[in-house]
C-alpha positions, 0 to 999 in steps of 0.5 A: 819119243815123237819129240826126239824124232821131231827135233831130229828132223828139224836139225836135219832140215837146217843142216840140209838147208845149210849145206844147200846154201854152201853148195849154191853155185857162184855167178859165172856170167857177170855184168858190170856197171861203173869203171872201178867196179869192173876193174876190181872184178878183173883185178880179183880174177874174174875177167873171163866171167865178164860177158858185158860192161857199161861205157865207163868200163875202159881198163883194162883194154880187153874190156872194150872188146866186151858187149856194151850195156850203155852208160851206167845211169841209162841202162836198157833192160834188153841189152843186159838180159840179151847177155843171159848174165847171172848178176848185175854188179854196179854202184848206187849211181846204176839205174834207171830204176824201172830197168833194174826192177825188170832185170831182177824180175827176170831172175838176174841177181843185182848188187849195188855197191856204194861208190863213196870215196873212202876205205871203209867202203872200199873194204865192203865192196871188196869183201862182196866181190871177192866172195861172189867170185870165191876169191875172199883171200885174194880180196883181202890181200888186195885191201891190205896192199891198197891201204898200205899204198894210200898210207905210204902216199900219205907219208910222202905228202906229209914229209913234203909239206914240211918244207912246202905249201900245198898248191891251190888246186882247181879240178875241171871235168867236162867235154871238149867244146863245152863249159867245164864242171868244177869238182867241189865238196864230197866228190871223189876229185876233191878227195883225190886232190887232198890226199895227193897233197893239193888244196881244193879251191872250191867250196860248193857241193858236188860238180858245178859249172864254172864262169870265166870270171869265177875261173879268173877270180880263183886264180889257181896254182894247178889245174887238173883237167879231166876231159872225157873225150880228149887226152893230154895236150889236145884236152888242155888246148881245147879248154883254153880255148873254150875258157880264155880267162884260164890263160891268165891264171898262174896255173896256165902261165906256170905250165901247171895244167895237168890232165887226168883220166876221168874213168878213175873217178867212176865207181869209187876207189879203183885199183888204178887210183893210187897211181893217179894219185901219185902222178898228181903229187908229182905235178903238185910238188914238181921239185920233191923226190918222186914217190916210186914205190911199188905195189906190195904185191909187185916183185 
């Protein structure tokens, strides 16, 4: 009899624990670090829960009105804790570690998501963000739509490359007035170039400074410019002034200096990336019919 009573008590305790876990409230006050992560929080319906973002979180425009917690790699505990968040979500680039430890010790939940540029990582990240927002179905649909858009992009590139060669592309990241960094292997920029239909010219790992001599020797067909301070013609003009060898490349001679918003590359694959990829493809293959398909969720 005691055994039966004990077993019943044990089962009741387990049921209560499970029900308590299900009843645990979802985080309501969010702080986000990493542009793409913040954009996904908004895309999955969490904009009203955001109380602070880092400086790389520039889209949508409304995020600029939120309190800033600084750059994602150089966060300060005081600024974060002053916002009384329930959760701090960002990528593995978020830091420094002592600050995260202090924030965690204050009772704030911390979620560090991978920023690897691939669909497997994106699916995991969307599932987690969706679960924390109580938007599981919305997250699943967003991933399905995203995957379909990338597949349509890949099909378009494959068709175009049946009759045209892939352009040789150099990706330059930097601030105006400083030496640019060339994107190498295992970077989000290289991933983006390749899937937009280009051939990334550099073979080093990560981002490295490039000299005028090396730039001239590469002689790219297309140069993609991602300037953190300037946009469009201003970014191109500043880069040409700082790197005169660029003007002699076939990319400059043929007017194939393309601009890209650098925030597209922060925090992994973000919701605006398919649009950025399609714009690059149009620049890589200007004579090809444009890829004008809409997102599957759009009317």
